[in-house]
VOZA-32123 format. One record per residue (C-alpha): residue in one letter; chain; x, y, z. Coordinates in Angstrom, 2 decimals, padded with zeros to 5 digits. Each point is the difference from the previous one (the first is absolute). Layout:
! residues N
SITE res chain       X       Y       Z
SITE   A     A       X       Y       Z
...
END
This chain:
! residues 400
SITE res chain       X       Y       Z
SITE   X     A -062.64  026.94  155.12
SITE   X     A  002.98 -002.21 -000.90
SITE   X     A  000.18 -003.52  000.91
SITE   X     A  001.55 -003.08 -001.14
SITE   X     A -003.64 -000.75 -001.24
SITE   X     A -000.77  002.92 -002.23
SITE   X     A  003.74  000.57 -001.54
SITE   X     A  000.47 -001.70 -003.84
SITE   X     A  000.98 -003.48  000.23
SITE   X     A  003.76  000.13 -000.68
SITE   X     A  000.89  003.44  001.03
SITE   X     A  001.65  002.09  002.39
SITE   X     A -001.30  003.21  000.54
SITE   X     A  003.24  001.14  002.01
SITE   X     A  001.60 -001.21 -003.35
SITE   X     A -002.05  002.37 -002.27
SITE   X     A  003.02  003.62 -000.90
SITE   X     A -002.27  003.01 -000.63
SITE   X     A  001.35  000.84 -003.91
SITE   X     A -001.93 -003.58 -001.19
SITE   X     A -002.99  001.36  001.46
SITE   X     A  000.34  003.45 -001.10
SITE   X     A  001.13 -001.52 -003.58
SITE   X     A -003.54 -002.01  000.46
SITE   X     A -001.74  003.16  000.70
SITE   X     A  002.03  001.89 -003.11
SITE   X     A -001.22 -002.53 -002.02
SITE   X     A -003.67  000.03  000.58
SITE   X     A  000.12  004.08 -000.56
SITE   X     A  001.04 -000.37 -003.04
SITE   X     A -003.07 -002.48 -001.74
SITE   X     A -002.07  001.87  001.54
SITE   X     A  001.33  003.19 -001.86
SITE   X     A  000.03 -001.81 -003.43
SITE   X     A -003.50 -001.13  000.61
SITE   X     A -001.09  003.51  000.61
SITE   X     A  001.77  001.26 -003.23
SITE   X     A -001.03 -002.41 -002.11
SITE   X     A -004.10  000.90  001.39
SITE   X     A  000.64  003.05 -001.42
SITE   X     A  001.30 -000.59 -002.77
SITE   X     A -003.21 -001.97 -000.90
SITE   X     A -002.67  002.71  001.42
SITE   X     A  002.21  003.08 -002.40
SITE   X     A -000.60 -002.53 -002.68
SITE   X     A -003.66 -000.95  000.69
SITE   X     A -000.35  003.74  000.63
SITE   X     A  001.00  001.70 -003.39
SITE   X     A -000.76 -002.54 -002.31
SITE   X     A -003.33 -001.66  001.05
SITE   X     A -000.46 -000.91 -003.19
SITE   X     A  002.65 -002.77  000.34
SITE   X     A -001.15 -001.67  003.43
SITE   X     A  004.04 -000.32  000.95
SITE   X     A  000.80 -002.13 -003.53
SITE   X     A  002.52  000.26 -001.34
SITE   X     A -000.03  002.22 -003.73
SITE   X     A  002.11  002.37 -002.31
SITE   X     A -000.17  003.02 -001.47
SITE   X     A  001.09  000.72 -004.03
SITE   X     A  000.35  003.58 -001.47
SITE   X     A -001.06 -000.34 -003.17
SITE   X     A  001.14  002.59 -002.84
SITE   X     A -002.44  000.50 -003.35
SITE   X     A  002.25 -000.02 -003.15
SITE   X     A -001.15  001.20 -003.90
SITE   X     A  000.16 -002.94 -002.13
SITE   X     A  002.52  001.04 -002.95
SITE   X     A -001.23  000.57 -003.21
SITE   X     A -000.89 -002.21 -002.80
SITE   X     A  002.17 -000.82 -002.66
SITE   X     A -000.36 -002.42 -003.21
SITE   X     A  001.85 -002.92  000.02
SITE   X     A  003.22 -000.94 -002.59
SITE   X     A -000.97 -002.61 -002.60
SITE   X     A  001.58 -002.97  000.08
SITE   X     A  003.02 -000.40 -002.43
SITE   X     A -001.47 -002.93 -001.68
SITE   X     A -003.13  002.37 -000.77
SITE   X     A  002.31  002.46 -002.17
SITE   X     A  000.57  000.10 -003.63
SITE   X     A  002.99 -001.82 -001.34
SITE   X     A  000.83 -001.53 -003.37
SITE   X     A -000.73 -003.48  001.24
SITE   X     A -003.72  000.49  000.43
SITE   X     A -000.45  003.53 -002.18
SITE   X     A -002.52  000.02 -002.77
SITE   X     A  001.85 -002.26 -002.95
SITE   X     A  001.63 -002.23  002.17
SITE   X     A -000.05 -003.75 -001.04
SITE   X     A -001.39 -002.72  001.64
SITE   X     A  004.10 -001.20  000.22
SITE   X     A  000.68  003.12  001.85
SITE   X     A -002.50 -000.08  002.57
SITE   X     A  000.86 -004.03  000.81
SITE   X     A  003.69  001.10  000.20
SITE   X     A -000.50  003.04  002.09
SITE   X     A -002.95 -001.74  002.40
SITE   X     A  002.45 -003.10  000.28
SITE   X     A -003.18 -002.34 -000.61
SITE   X     A  000.48 -002.78 -002.23
SITE   X     A -003.56 -001.01 -002.10
SITE   X     A  000.08 -003.07 -001.36
SITE   X     A -002.27 -000.31 -003.35
SITE   X     A -001.79 -002.42 -001.35
SITE   X     A  002.53 -002.09 -002.27
SITE   X     A  002.87  001.00  001.02
SITE   X     A -000.15  003.78 -001.47
SITE   X     A  002.26  002.69  000.54
SITE   X     A -000.54  004.13  000.74
SITE   X     A -001.73  001.60 -002.87
SITE   X     A -000.45  003.69 -000.90
SITE   X     A -003.57  000.56  001.37
SITE   X     A -000.53  002.31  002.02
SITE   X     A -002.82 -001.82  001.66
SITE   X     A  000.71 -003.14  002.26
SITE   X     A -002.69 -002.22 -000.79
SITE   X     A -000.83 -001.65  003.45
SITE   X     A -002.35 -002.36 -001.44
SITE   X     A  002.38 -001.85 -002.03
SITE   X     A  002.22 -000.30  002.48
SITE   X     A -002.00 -001.63  002.21
SITE   X     A -001.91 -002.28 -002.40
SITE   X     A -003.39  000.14 -001.35
SITE   X     A -002.61 -002.35  001.33
SITE   X     A -002.01 -001.93 -002.83
SITE   X     A -004.11 -000.44  000.71
SITE   X     A -000.31 -003.14  002.30
SITE   X     A -000.84 -003.41 -002.26
SITE   X     A -002.56 -001.65 -000.04
SITE   X     A -002.78  002.92  000.15
SITE   X     A -002.87 -001.47  000.19
SITE   X     A -001.87  001.88 -002.32
SITE   X     A  002.66 -001.21 -003.03
SITE   X     A -000.07 -003.44 -000.21
SITE   X     A -002.40 -003.09  000.34
SITE   X     A -000.13 -003.27  000.33
SITE   X     A  000.47 -002.90 -002.11
SITE   X     A  000.88 -004.04 -000.20
SITE   X     A  003.26  001.53 -001.15
SITE   X     A  000.52  002.44  002.70
SITE   X     A -000.45  003.78  000.65
SITE   X     A -000.30  001.63 -003.30
SITE   X     A -000.19  003.50 -000.97
SITE   X     A -002.98  002.71 -000.89
SITE   X     A -001.33  002.94 -000.18
SITE   X     A -001.61  001.05  003.57
SITE   X     A -003.58  001.36  000.05
SITE   X     A  001.08  003.68  000.77
SITE   X     A  002.19 -000.31 -003.29
SITE   X     A  003.41 -000.40  001.57
SITE   X     A  002.63 -001.74 -001.88
SITE   X     A  002.89 -002.55  000.56
SITE   X     A  001.74  001.81 -002.33
SITE   X     A -000.10  003.50  001.69
SITE   X     A -000.28 -001.62  003.54
SITE   X     A  002.72 -001.77  000.08
SITE   X     A  002.10  001.90 -001.52
SITE   X     A  003.80  001.57  001.62
SITE   X     A -001.40  004.21 -000.10
SITE   X     A  002.32  002.02 -001.67
SITE   X     A  002.37  001.94  001.54
SITE   X     A  002.91  001.95 -001.32
SITE   X     A  002.04  003.36  001.17
SITE   X     A -001.57  003.15 -001.83
SITE   X     A  002.79  000.81 -001.50
SITE   X     A -000.95 -003.00 -002.53
SITE   X     A -004.03  000.68 -000.36
SITE   X     A  000.93  000.69 -003.32
SITE   X     A  002.48 -002.37 -000.55
SITE   X     A -000.08 -003.07 -002.56
SITE   X     A -001.26 -003.04  001.56
SITE   X     A  001.62 -003.79  000.08
SITE   X     A -001.64 -003.00  001.65
SITE   X     A  000.79 -003.61 -000.13
SITE   X     A -000.70 -003.41  000.55
SITE   X     A  001.74 -002.36  000.66
SITE   X     A -001.23 -003.93  000.46
SITE   X     A  000.64 -002.94  001.28
SITE   X     A -000.41  000.73  003.31
SITE   X     A -001.17 -002.79  002.08
SITE   X     A  001.05 -002.47 -001.23
SITE   X     A  002.85 -000.75  002.25
SITE   X     A  001.46  001.19  003.38
SITE   X     A  003.36  001.69 -001.05
SITE   X     A -001.67  001.54 -003.10
SITE   X     A -003.03  001.37  002.00
SITE   X     A  002.01  001.90  002.58
SITE   X     A  002.52  001.22 -002.22
SITE   X     A -002.43  001.66 -002.37
SITE   X     A -001.76  001.00  003.56
SITE   X     A  002.82  001.53  001.66
SITE   X     A  002.31  001.78 -002.30
SITE   X     A -002.59  001.20 -002.43
SITE   X     A -001.25  003.72  000.48
SITE   X     A -003.81 -000.89  000.83
SITE   X     A -001.04  002.18 -002.57
SITE   X     A  000.64 -002.43 -002.52
SITE   X     A -002.72 -002.52 -000.31
SITE   X     A  000.19 -003.86  000.24
SITE   X     A -001.51 -003.05 -001.88
SITE   X     A -000.72 -002.88  001.30
SITE   X     A -000.53 -003.33 -001.83
SITE   X     A -002.73 -002.28  001.71
SITE   X     A  002.04 -003.30 -000.08
SITE   X     A  002.31  001.49  003.72
SITE   X     A -000.63 -002.39  002.96
SITE   X     A -000.50  002.90  002.37
SITE   X     A -001.76  002.46 -001.69
SITE   X     A -002.30  001.54  002.21
SITE   X     A  002.61  001.03  002.46
SITE   X     A  002.66  000.75 -002.74
SITE   X     A -002.49  002.22 -001.47
SITE   X     A -001.03  001.71  003.52
SITE   X     A  004.07  000.65  000.53
SITE   X     A  000.19  001.94 -003.18
SITE   X     A -003.30  002.05  000.84
SITE   X     A  001.37  001.02  003.26
SITE   X     A  003.18  001.17 -001.19
SITE   X     A -001.66  002.33 -002.41
SITE   X     A -000.07 -002.02 -003.42
SITE   X     A -002.95  000.21 -002.08
SITE   X     A -000.93 -003.88 -001.55
SITE   X     A -001.31 -001.04 -002.64
SITE   X     A -000.94 -003.96 -001.15
SITE   X     A  002.02 -001.79 -002.76
SITE   X     A -002.34 -001.99 -001.88
SITE   X     A  001.38 -002.98 -001.28
SITE   X     A -000.93  000.31 -004.43
SITE   X     A  001.12 -002.77 -002.83
SITE   X     A  003.15  000.95 -001.20
SITE   X     A  000.99 -000.26 -003.75
SITE   X     A  001.60 -003.95 -000.51
SITE   X     A -001.59 -003.07  000.59
SITE   X     A  001.81 -001.14  002.63
SITE   X     A  000.48  003.23  002.05
SITE   X     A -002.44 -000.37  003.48
SITE   X     A  000.08  002.20  002.74
SITE   X     A -002.21 -001.95  002.56
SITE   X     A -003.07 -001.44  000.40
SITE   X     A -003.24  002.36  000.11
SITE   X     A  001.70  001.66 -002.99
SITE   X     A -002.33  002.21 -002.65
SITE   X     A  000.39 -001.76 -003.33
SITE   X     A -001.87  000.50 -003.44
SITE   X     A -000.95 -003.10 -000.05
SITE   X     A -002.52 -000.31  003.00
SITE   X     A -003.39  001.32  000.09
SITE   X     A -000.96  003.83  000.99
SITE   X     A -001.50 -002.08  003.00
SITE   X     A  003.16 -001.94  001.04
SITE   X     A  002.10  003.15 -000.57
SITE   X     A -002.24  001.77  002.29
SITE   X     A  000.53 -002.80  002.01
SITE   X     A  003.61 -000.02  000.47
SITE   X     A -000.05  004.00 -000.15
SITE   X     A -001.52 -000.35  003.06
SITE   X     A  002.34 -002.81  001.52
SITE   X     A  002.84  002.84 -000.44
SITE   X     A -002.09  002.47  001.50
SITE   X     A -001.01 -001.34  003.41
SITE   X     A  003.71 -000.99  000.83
SITE   X     A  000.42  003.23  002.08
SITE   X     A -001.98  003.48  000.58
SITE   X     A  001.33  003.34 -000.06
SITE   X     A  001.33  000.33 -004.19
SITE   X     A -000.88  003.07 -002.23
SITE   X     A -000.21 -001.74 -003.07
SITE   X     A  001.12 -002.94 -001.97
SITE   X     A  002.84 -000.05 -002.53
SITE   X     A  001.16 -003.02 -002.43
SITE   X     A  002.34 -002.24  001.12
SITE   X     A  001.29 -001.31 -003.25
SITE   X     A -002.81 -000.44 -002.28
SITE   X     A  001.48  000.72 -003.91
SITE   X     A -002.83 -002.25 -001.16
SITE   X     A -002.64  000.80  002.26
SITE   X     A  000.15  003.79 -000.30
SITE   X     A -000.17  000.27 -003.92
SITE   X     A -003.25 -002.37 -000.32
SITE   X     A -003.33  002.43  000.59
SITE   X     A -002.82 -002.60  000.19
SITE   X     A  002.22 -001.86  003.11
SITE   X     A  001.25  003.75  001.17
SITE   X     A -002.59  002.09  000.09
SITE   X     A -002.71 -001.45  003.01
SITE   X     A  003.45 -000.64  001.79
SITE   X     A -000.03  003.88  000.46
SITE   X     A -003.09  000.58 -000.01
SITE   X     A -000.09 -001.79  003.30
SITE   X     A  003.17  001.60  001.49
SITE   X     A -001.90  003.52 -001.19
SITE   X     A -003.46 -001.02  002.27
SITE   X     A  001.55 -000.41  003.25
SITE   X     A  001.58  003.32  000.25
SITE   X     A  003.79 -000.88 -001.15
SITE   X     A  001.78  001.38 -003.49
SITE   X     A  002.63 -001.99 -001.86
SITE   X     A  003.93  000.59 -000.77
SITE   X     A  001.50 -001.86 -003.45
SITE   X     A  003.32 -000.43  001.30
SITE   X     A  001.10  000.54 -003.35
SITE   X     A  002.11 -004.15 -001.12
SITE   X     A -002.07  000.17 -002.70
SITE   X     A -000.96  002.30 -002.89
SITE   X     A -002.60 -001.89 -000.73
SITE   X     A -002.46  000.99  002.77
SITE   X     A -003.01  001.05 -000.70
SITE   X     A -000.89  001.15  003.43
SITE   X     A  000.13  004.18 -001.24
SITE   X     A -002.10 -001.10 -002.38
SITE   X     A -003.17 -002.03  001.89
SITE   X     A  000.33  002.09  003.37
SITE   X     A -001.91  003.12 -000.95
SITE   X     A -003.18 -002.61 -001.48
SITE   X     A  000.01 -001.75  002.86
SITE   X     A  000.07  003.20  002.69
SITE   X     A  004.15 -000.59  001.10
SITE   X     A  002.18  002.29  001.16
SITE   X     A  003.39 -001.45 -001.70
SITE   X     A  002.95  000.90 -001.44
SITE   X     A  003.75 -001.90 -000.65
SITE   X     A  003.17  000.19  001.32
SITE   X     A  002.53  001.96 -002.30
SITE   X     A  002.79 -001.78  001.01
SITE   X     A  001.08 -003.47  000.79
SITE   X     A  002.55  000.51  002.35
SITE   X     A  001.76 -003.61 -000.03
SITE   X     A -000.54 -001.97 -003.03
SITE   X     A  003.35 -000.22 -000.04
SITE   X     A  000.86 -000.64  003.70
SITE   X     A  003.62  002.18 -000.01
SITE   X     A  001.34  002.69  001.84
SITE   X     A  000.80  001.81 -003.39
SITE   X     A -003.17 -000.67 -001.54
SITE   X     A -002.28  000.66  003.46
SITE   X     A  002.00  003.28  000.22
SITE   X     A -000.85  000.82 -004.17
SITE   X     A -003.58 -000.97  000.46
SITE   X     A -000.56  002.48  003.08
SITE   X     A  001.63  002.51 -002.07
SITE   X     A -002.34  000.07 -002.36
SITE   X     A -003.06 -000.34  001.99
SITE   X     A  001.41  003.57  001.48
SITE   X     A  000.46  001.55 -003.22
SITE   X     A -003.62 -001.67 -000.79
SITE   X     A -001.50  001.92  003.27
SITE   X     A  001.39  003.36 -000.92
SITE   X     A -001.24 -000.06 -003.77
SITE   X     A -003.44 -000.99  000.71
SITE   X     A -000.76  000.97  003.91
SITE   X     A -000.02 -003.19  001.20
SITE   X     A  001.30 -003.45 -000.37
SITE   X     A -000.56 -003.98  001.33
SITE   X     A  002.62 -002.92  000.13
SITE   X     A -000.14 -003.30  001.19
SITE   X     A  001.87 -002.42  001.64
SITE   X     A  000.55 -003.19  001.81
SITE   X     A  001.73 -000.57  003.59
SITE   X     A  003.49 -001.31 -001.48
SITE   X     A  002.55  001.27  002.54
SITE   X     A  002.14  001.53 -002.83
SITE   X     A -003.49  001.59 -000.77
SITE   X     A -000.90  000.87  003.55
SITE   X     A  003.44  001.75  000.53
SITE   X     A  000.17  002.68 -003.02
SITE   X     A -003.04  001.05 -000.03
SITE   X     A  000.07  000.58  003.85
SITE   X     A  003.69  001.96 -000.70
SITE   X     A -001.94  001.92 -003.06
SITE   X     A -003.11  000.98  001.89
SITE   X     A  002.29  001.31  003.25
SITE   X     A  000.80  002.99 -002.28
SITE   X     A -002.85  000.71 -002.48
SITE   X     A -001.27  002.95  001.89
SITE   X     A  003.20  001.52 -000.31
SITE   X     A -000.21  000.01 -003.52
SITE   X     A -003.23  001.35  000.49
SITE   X     A -002.43 -003.23 -000.50
SITE   X     A -002.27 -000.98  002.25
SITE   X     A -001.49 -003.78  000.84
SITE   X     A -003.42 -001.11 -000.31
SITE   X     A -001.35 -002.78  000.89
SITE   X     A -002.03 -002.00 -003.49
SITE   X     A -003.35  001.34  001.93
SITE   X     A  000.61  003.65 -000.94
SITE   X     A  000.93 -000.65 -003.41
SITE   X     A -003.10 -002.32 -000.88
SITE   X     A -001.90  002.98 -000.44
SITE   X     A  002.23  001.43 -002.80
SITE   X     A -002.37 -002.37 -002.24
SITE   X     A  000.76 -002.43 -003.03
SITE   X     A  002.77  001.61 -001.81
SITE   X     A  002.43 -001.34 -002.89
SITE   X     A  002.83 -002.08  001.91
SITE   X     A  003.31 -000.12 -000.65
SITE   X     A  000.25 -003.90  000.85
SITE   X     A  004.00  000.20 -000.27
SITE   X     A  001.88 -002.25  000.28
SITE   X     A  003.54  000.91  002.09
END
């Protein structure tokens, strides 16, 4: 029943045309068919693939493929034999081929050695000083002694002997450069410019000797105590606590202990001047005996041909040797070069030789330059301690 109450508000039933009504009916029919199709598809998925419960999934096809046959890799090119790396290649060839520059102690150049000595390139570490076994307390400071286990300062504090196999049987040269520790410039030059295998002597009069001794040893130099002794000539006086012939045995022993207490880590004692004192057996012998009792060796610097060190040392069981050439007794370039030539000749003739010098700028310069090519000339540079073991021998005690 149609009346004004049941008609939709604002719509005139008479104005609705049949086509409009047919279109609405068609739309409802299309929606119904689409819903039916969707339900059918969902039922089909559930029916044929129940294990997925209608969730999305994918199917991949996997094929089995045989692994390729194994064959060895070709060696890298660097491993192939070459002239630069093959048997008989020199250190210069290896370094040139590798492109690596090797910096050596003392500024040395490449040699014909068949091995590169890594230890020498990296430096040698000396045993720490003081070693508690090797010191005793005194009113003068720490004095060296032989340890209860038999350890000796001359061995524990010594620089290890390092060299190439090629020079295992080569003549050896040791050099002691003294006067270190007296002033900063001289000390710095000797420590930094000289090869580490060269031993350094420190006199007891420097202001900062403990630091100088520690720096020298940290750079690889073994060190010796230079003991001031009475020289020839009444007016000559090297300094306080000098060992003198007019003093009593106890007085000289006290002076020696004052000198010994100035720093630690030395392997032996050498004379500083001493032309008069080393020629007097009565005064000199007790000093040598005290040095021996403390596990040290003695090196006579070769400055005085009157020295009795070589004669007295066996009687007090002291390891001793004398320098063969005083390298800068005449401190000129020509004289130093001539003295180095004589030192080299002595080493070739006898198998080993010891030279002494002071840390003058001209001496340090010429010794450093000479030592840089020493290995190439077939001679090994060794610390003084390594040559003392050869025992007392007649020394040339040469003057340049």
